[in-house]
ZAMARGU-4260 file (C-alpha; in steps of 0.2 Angstrom, whole numbers, plus 5000, padded with zeros to 4 digits):
<rodrens>
0) 5362/5627/5379 | 5371/5615/5368 | 5365/5606/5352 | 5365/5587/5355 | 5360/5573/5343
5) 5344/5570/5353 | 5338/5588/5353 | 5342/5589/5335 | 5331/5574/5331 | 5317/5580/5342
10) 5317/5597/5333 | 5316/5589/5316 | 5301/5578/5321 | 5292/5593/5328 | 5294/5603/5312
15) 5289/5588/5302 | 5273/5586/5312 | 5270/5605/5311 | 5266/5605/5330 | 5276/5621/5334
20) 5290/5630/5328 | 5307/5627/5336 | 5321/5639/5337 | 5339/5632/5334 | 5349/5630/5349
25) 5365/5641/5350 | 5381/5631/5350 | 5394/5634/5363 | 5411/5641/5357 | 5423/5627/5354
30) 5438/5627/5366 | 5454/5634/5357 | 5464/5619/5362 | 5466/5604/5374 | 5471/5615/5388
35) 5456/5626/5386 | 5445/5610/5386 | 5452/5603/5402 | 5448/5620/5411 | 5430/5617/5405
40) 5430/5599/5411 | 5433/5605/5429 | 5433/5590/5441 | 5428/5574/5433 | 5422/5557/5439
45) 5423/5539/5432 | 5408/5528/5430 | 5418/5514/5436 | 5415/5495/5436 | 5400/5497/5424
50) 5402/5496/5406 | 5420/5489/5407 | 5414/5475/5418 | 5417/5459/5409 | 5419/5440/5412
55) 5433/5439/5400 | 5423/5433/5386 | 5437/5433/5373 | 5434/5415/5369 | 5416/5420/5363
60) 5408/5415/5380 | 5399/5432/5382 | 5388/5435/5367 | 5371/5440/5375 | 5363/5457/5369
65) 5357/5460/5387 | 5368/5474/5391 | 5363/5474/5410 | 5371/5457/5411 | 5388/5466/5409
70) 5383/5482/5417 | 5379/5474/5434 | 5392/5460/5434 | 5405/5469/5445 | 5392/5475/5458
75) 5386/5491/5451 | 5367/5495/5448 | 5360/5498/5431 | 5364/5516/5427 | 5350/5529/5427
80) 5348/5547/5421 | 5345/5552/5439 | 5362/5545/5444 | 5371/5555/5430 | 5362/5571/5435
85) 5366/5568/5453 | 5384/5567/5449 | 5383/5583/5440 | 5374/5591/5455 | 5387/5584/5467
90) 5400/5595/5459 | 5407/5584/5444 | 5408/5594/5428 | 5414/5579/5417 | 5413/5560/5417
95) 5423/5546/5410 | 5414/5531/5404 | 5426/5516/5403 | 5419/5502/5391 | 5424/5484/5387
100) 5419/5485/5369 | 5428/5469/5362 | 5425/5457/5377 | 5407/5460/5380 | 5400/5465/5363
105) 5410/5454/5350 | 5417/5437/5347 | 5435/5441/5346 | 5444/5426/5352 | 5461/5417/5350
110) 5465/5421/5332 | 5447/5425/5328 | 5444/5441/5318 | 5426/5444/5321 | 5425/5460/5331
115) 5408/5467/5326 | 5402/5477/5341 | 5384/5473/5346 | 5372/5487/5341 | 5363/5484/5358
120) 5379/5488/5367 | 5383/5503/5356 | 5365/5510/5359 | 5365/5507/5378 | 5382/5516/5380
125) 5375/5530/5369 | 5360/5532/5380 | 5371/5536/5395 | 5382/5547/5385 | 5367/5557/5380
130) 5361/5558/5398 | 5378/5566/5403 | 5378/5578/5389 | 5361/5583/5393 | 5366/5586/5411
135) 5380/5598/5405 | 5394/5587/5407 | 5409/5584/5395 | 5411/5565/5392 | 5427/5554/5389
140) 5423/5538/5381 | 5437/5524/5380 | 5441/5506/5378 | 5445/5499/5395 | 5456/5484/5399
145) 5444/5474/5389 | 5449/5456/5395 | 5467/5459/5391 | 5466/5456/5372 | 5479/5469/5370
150) 5491/5455/5374 | 5490/5450/5356 | 5501/5465/5351 | 5515/5456/5361 | 5514/5440/5351
155) 5529/5433/5342 | 5518/5429/5327 | 5516/5443/5314 | 5499/5437/5310 | 5493/5439/5327
160) 5500/5456/5329 | 5492/5461/5312 | 5475/5454/5319 | 5477/5465/5335 | 5480/5481/5324
165) 5465/5476/5313 | 5454/5473/5328 | 5460/5490/5336 | 5456/5500/5320 | 5440/5491/5317
170) 5434/5494/5335 | 5437/5513/5334 | 5430/5514/5316 | 5413/5507/5323 | 5413/5518/5338
175) 5418/5534/5329 | 5406/5531/5315 | 5392/5528/5328 | 5395/5544/5337 | 5400/5555/5322
180) 5386/5567/5325 | 5391/5571/5343 | 5401/5588/5345 | 5416/5592/5355 | 5407/5588/5372
185) 5412/5570/5368 | 5430/5565/5369 | 5437/5548/5363 | 5451/5540/5373 | 5461/5527/5364
190) 5463/5515/5378 | 5466/5514/5396 | 5482/5508/5404 | 5486/5495/5390 | 5496/5506/5378
195) 5514/5500/5380 | 5514/5492/5397 | 5502/5478/5393 | 5506/5474/5376 | 5513/5457/5382
200) 5501/5454/5396 | 5492/5437/5394 | 5501/5434/5378 | 5500/5415/5379 | 5481/5416/5383
205) 5476/5427/5368 | 5489/5421/5356 | 5487/5402/5354 | 5501/5402/5341 | 5513/5411/5353
210) 5524/5406/5367 | 5528/5418/5382 | 5535/5433/5373 | 5541/5449/5382 | 5544/5464/5372
215) 5559/5476/5377 | 5555/5493/5383 | 5561/5500/5366 | 5549/5489/5357 | 5535/5494/5368
220) 5538/5512/5366 | 5539/5510/5347 | 5523/5500/5347 | 5514/5512/5359 | 5517/5527/5347
225) 5512/5517/5332 | 5495/5512/5340 | 5492/5529/5346 | 5495/5536/5329 | 5483/5522/5322
230) 5469/5529/5334 | 5471/5546/5328 | 5471/5541/5310 | 5456/5530/5312 | 5445/5542/5321
235) 5449/5556/5309 | 5444/5546/5294 | 5427/5541/5301 | 5418/5556/5295 | 5406/5569/5304
240) 5413/5578/5319 | 5427/5566/5320 | 5437/5577/5308 | 5441/5588/5322 | 5435/5580/5338
245) 5446/5581/5354 | 5456/5565/5356 | 5463/5559/5372 | 5480/5549/5369 | 5484/5536/5383
250) 5501/5539/5390 | 5513/5525/5391 | 5504/5513/5403 | 5496/5530/5409 | 5511/5530/5420
255) 5517/5548/5423 | 5536/5544/5424 | 5535/5532/5409 | 5525/5545/5399 | 5537/5559/5403
260) 5551/5548/5395 | 5557/5555/5379 | 5553/5539/5370 | 5535/5543/5371 | 5529/5553/5357
265) 5512/5562/5354 | 5505/5556/5337 | 5504/5568/5322 | 5486/5575/5319 | 5478/5584/5304
270) 5470/5597/5315 | 5479/5608/5327 | 5476/5609/5346 | 5464/5594/5347 | 5475/5582/5356
275) 5476/5578/5375 | 5486/5566/5385 | 5480/5554/5399 | 5489/5548/5414 | 5484/5540/5430
280) 5490/5544/5448 | 5488/5532/5463 | 5504/5538/5472 | 5509/5530/5483 | 5500/5514/5478
285) 5503/5507/5496 | 5491/5520/5502 | 5479/5524/5488 | 5477/5506/5482 | 5478/5496/5498
290) 5463/5484/5499 | 5461/5487/5517 | 5460/5504/5526 | 5468/5496/5541 | 5483/5489/5532
295) 5486/5504/5521 | 5502/5514/5523 | 5500/5531/5531 | 5501/5547/5521 | 5503/5565/5525
300) 5521/5569/5529 | 5531/5583/5521 | 5540/5570/5510 | 5523/5563/5505 | 5517/5580/5499
305) 5534/5584/5490 | 5534/5567/5481 | 5516/5569/5475 | 5520/5587/5469 | 5536/5581/5460
310) 5527/5567/5451 | 5512/5578/5445 | 5524/5592/5439 | 5531/5581/5426 | 5516/5583/5415
315) 5517/5602/5415 | 5528/5601/5399 | 5513/5595/5389 | 5502/5609/5395 | 5516/5621/5389
320) 5514/5614/5372 | 5496/5617/5371 | 5492/5598/5375 | 5478/5596/5388 | 5482/5584/5402
325) 5469/5573/5410 | 5472/5563/5425 | 5460/5550/5420 | 5460/5541/5436 | 5466/5546/5454
330) 5460/5543/5471 | 5463/5536/5488 | 5453/5520/5485 | 5441/5514/5499 | 5445/5497/5507
335) 5435/5482/5501 | 5423/5485/5515 | 5420/5503/5510 | 5430/5510/5524 | 5439/5526/5520
340) 5457/5528/5524 | 5465/5541/5536 | 5469/5558/5528 | 5459/5554/5512 | 5451/5571/5511
345) 5467/5580/5514 | 5475/5569/5500 | 5461/5573/5488 | 5461/5592/5492 | 5480/5593/5489
350) 5478/5583/5473 | 5464/5595/5466 | 5475/5610/5471 | 5490/5602/5461 | 5478/5600/5446
355) 5473/5619/5447 | 5491/5624/5449 | 5496/5614/5433 | 5480/5616/5423 | 5476/5597/5423
360) 5458/5590/5423 | 5457/5577/5437 | 5444/5562/5435 | 5441/5553/5451 | 5440/5534/5450
365) 5425/5529/5458 | 5414/5513/5459 | 5401/5519/5472 | 5415/5520/5485 | 5413/5539/5487
370) 5398/5544/5477 | 5385/5530/5481 | 5375/5528/5465 | 5361/5519/5474 | 5358/5533/5487
375) 5364/5547/5475 | 5375/5554/5489 | 5392/5554/5496 | 5398/5541/5508 | 5408/5554/5518
380) 5401/5571/5521 | 5419/5579/5521 | 5422/5572/5504 | 5405/5578/5498 | 5408/5595/5504
385) 5425/5596/5495 | 5418/5591/5478 | 5403/5603/5480 | 5415/5617/5483 | 5426/5613/5469
390) 5413/5613/5455 | 5418/5623/5440 | 5404/5636/5443 | 5412/5641/5459 | 5429/5644/5451
395) 5437/5661/5449 | 5437/5665/5431 | 5454/5673/5433 | 5466/5658/5430 | 5480/5667/5438
400) 5470/5669/5454 | 5465/5650/5454 | 5483/5645/5453 | 5489/5658/5466 | 5475/5651/5478
405) 5480/5633/5474 | 5499/5637/5477 | 5495/5645/5494 | 5484/5631/5500 | 5497/5618/5494
410) 5511/5627/5504 | 5500/5628/5519 | 5496/5610/5519 | 5514/5605/5517 | 5520/5617/5530
415) 5508/5609/5543 | 5513/5591/5539 | 5524/5581/5551 | 5542/5576/5546 | 5538/5558/5550
420) 5525/5547/5558 | 5539/5536/5566 | 5549/5543/5580 | 5559/5526/5581 | 5568/5530/5565
425) 5584/5539/5566 | 5588/5554/5554 | 5594/5547/5538 | 5607/5557/5527 | 5615/5555/5510
430) 5630/5548/5520 | 5620/5534/5528 | 5617/5517/5521 | 5601/5508/5528 | 5597/5491/5523
435) 5579/5485/5524 | 5566/5473/5516 | 5555/5480/5503 | 5538/5471/5503 | 5521/5470/5495
440) 5510/5456/5500 | 5502/5445/5487 | 5485/5453/5489 | 5493/5470/5490 | 5485/5473/5507
445) 5502/5475/5516 | 5517/5485/5511 | 5534/5492/5518 | 5545/5504/5510 | 5543/5498/5492
450) 5555/5508/5480 | 5573/5513/5479 | 5571/5527/5492 | 5571/5522/5510 | 5554/5527/5516
455) 5551/5520/5534 | 5534/5530/5535 | 5527/5519/5521 | 5522/5505/5532 | 5506/5496/5534
460) 5499/5496/5552 | 5506/5482/5563 | 5521/5478/5553 | 5537/5478/5564 | 5553/5480/5553
465) 5571/5477/5558 | 5581/5489/5547 | 5600/5490/5550 | 5613/5504/5547 | 5627/5498/5536
470) 5644/5503/5543 | 5655/5494/5531 | 5660/5477/5525 | 5651/5463/5536 | 5636/5452/5540
475) 5619/5460/5543 | 5602/5454/5546 | 5585/5463/5541 | 5568/5457/5545 | 5549/5460/5544
480) 5536/5454/5557 | 5518/5453/5551 | 5510/5446/5567 | 5504/5462/5573 | 5494/5466/5557
485) 5476/5464/5554 | 5477/5446/5548 | 5493/5442/5558 | 5502/5437/5542 | 5506/5442/5524
490) 5496/5432/5512 | 5509/5429/5499 | 5521/5440/5490 | 5519/5452/5475 | 5536/5460/5476
495) 5551/5460/5488 | 5569/5465/5488 | 5583/5470/5500 | 5587/5488/5498 | 5603/5497/5504
500) 5600/5516/5503 | 5615/5526/5495 | 5626/5511/5494 | 5629/5513/5475 | 5636/5530/5479
505) 5646/5526/5494 | 5652/5509/5490 | 5651/5508/5471 | 5653/5490/5464 | 5650/5481/5481
510) 5639/5466/5481 | 5627/5457/5493 | 5627/5438/5496 | 5612/5431/5504 | 5618/5419/5517
515) 5601/5413/5524 | 5583/5417/5523 | 5571/5412/5537 | 5552/5412/5535 | 5542/5409/5551
520) 5558/5405/5560 | 5563/5391/5548 | 5577/5391/5535 | 5569/5393/5518 | 5577/5386/5502
525) 5579/5399/5488 | 5573/5394/5470 | 5588/5403/5462 | 5603/5414/5466 | 5600/5432/5471
530) 5611/5445/5462 | 5615/5463/5466 | 5610/5478/5455 | 5603/5496/5455 | 5589/5504/5446
535) 5593/5522/5450 | 5612/5522/5453 | 5610/5526/5471 | 5601/5512/5480 | 5609/5495/5479
540) 5595/5482/5477 | 5594/5463/5478 | 5577/5456/5471 | 5569/5442/5481 | 5553/5442/5471
545) 5552/5454/5456 | 5542/5445/5441 | 5543/5461/5431 | 5562/5458/5428 | 5562/5450/5410
550) 5581/5451/5408 | 5596/5454/5418 | 5604/5472/5419 | 5621/5475/5414 | 5627/5479/5431
555) 5620/5462/5438 | 5634/5455/5450 | 5636/5443/5464 | 5649/5444/5478 | 5657/5427/5474
560) 5661/5420/5457 | 5652/5422/5440 | 5633/5426/5437 | 5628/5408/5436 | 5610/5403/5440
565) 5605/5421/5445 | 5586/5425/5447 | 5575/5440/5452 | 5562/5428/5459 | 5571/5417/5472
570) 5555/5416/5483 | 5543/5404/5476 | 5526/5411/5478 | 5518/5394/5475 | 5526/5387/5491
575) 5513/5385/5505 | 5524/5394/5517 | 5525/5410/5506 | 5506/5410/5507 | 5507/5413/5525
580) 5522/5423/5530 | 5522/5428/5549 | 5540/5433/5549 | 5554/5434/5536 | 5572/5436/5541
585) 5587/5438/5529 | 5605/5437/5534 | 5618/5443/5521 | 5636/5447/5518 | 5640/5464/5511
590) 5657/5470/5504 | 5668/5472/5488 | 5666/5459/5475 | 5678/5444/5478
</rodrens>
């Protein structure tokens, strides 16, 4: 058994009342480092859409002390001890509790520095933490999105940036002091996906003294490292067990590749071996994150298995340094109607094997999509069986055996996977240039081959693409037809580009001139001038709608003349026609720059 704050208080009361003697509970041995801790965490689950649910009360609109008002705002029931115990019994050895501390429990607003957390909110979160620890789970407690107030860090006002850091330190001081008596079974996580990637998100909304301001990548990395260091320093200074508590450091945007970047640095600590790093994995998003099971891209080819392995393997370098790795969120998210996607169990099984192989702790993102909190059961028997079998108690104590079994299972799954789901696609080699339209719909429900690698299997059901092989200088037409999809059209655009695989290597310096765009069969007037570029030095790209581009790359070029009037968002998503795209056809000229 483990000594918790609750059991300690009960013991003191019993002794004081001379009811009966109470023997001290034996404490479990503290894990040697973060890697040892992740092994004890086994497979984890998130208490999603619960305490992080909020109504964006940054202006002070949400000030009620009725915690259930927030707890049920996004459709989840009020959490009970029975729910938490049932999660443990279902095979989950750890739980991540996302919390919106600042939005729901303070009055932090535009330039307002009152960030005192409501005692009622702290007490309610503590109650659930206690239930989880009593059930034998290790708990991760974080600050989660929280209405987007992290955009204050991206202000061009020094005063607003200082207020953001003051609020961040103040928030964690209160949390750390409140939970100071809890031992190593409670882990603090500095934030969610906000660190770095979202420092300028919603900056105009939360920084009334600021105009749109976008930080450079270098600025975001520097600030990410600074905020993570502030998290460690603040918690360590808060007294009690915070002096050597395990702390989970959010990776850059919790994105694996961005965290793998050498510009991301783990903070310095006053105690050795007590830091872990958190990343998330929903790869590929067009499958894992699609809002409709019918519209999701398919997953399960050999290339899919290899790509997931390649991405996950990046984090192994942290493990090699004694830094525990927690995949704080992952999963093939069910569709909005609760429908599960094809091959979801196979994906999860392979993902758990990868975590065993590389010594990571996986924590399933779940909002009653898989484990239904109202019924205390899994929605899908196959998934329920998978997690029941993968509980820590069933694991071989010999880690070498665990890894060997995982590697064997991974190899078997990849070997049995098909090469492709599409027999209509010709074999593509490094000597082939294929042009296609990358596409993500505005509601993220539809997707086709997004990314610099041509992946024709990554296609939502019902989309009919027209891709072309480029055989030299000339005029070409690529297209997408959405009429066969579930809705019969693409509802807007979140991202689109023309891609030419291998073109940077085979035709360096060549450019694309978009001659005509037709939407629903009618010519469409572009709102800017498309330009040619490359992100990876291999694929030539022409952005049609990419709002993440905040500056023009050094290799930006056009086929004719100077780079005047160029834009990465030449499709205007506010146009009515973009909101209902049945077909899109792009004709372009390709060749050496004139």
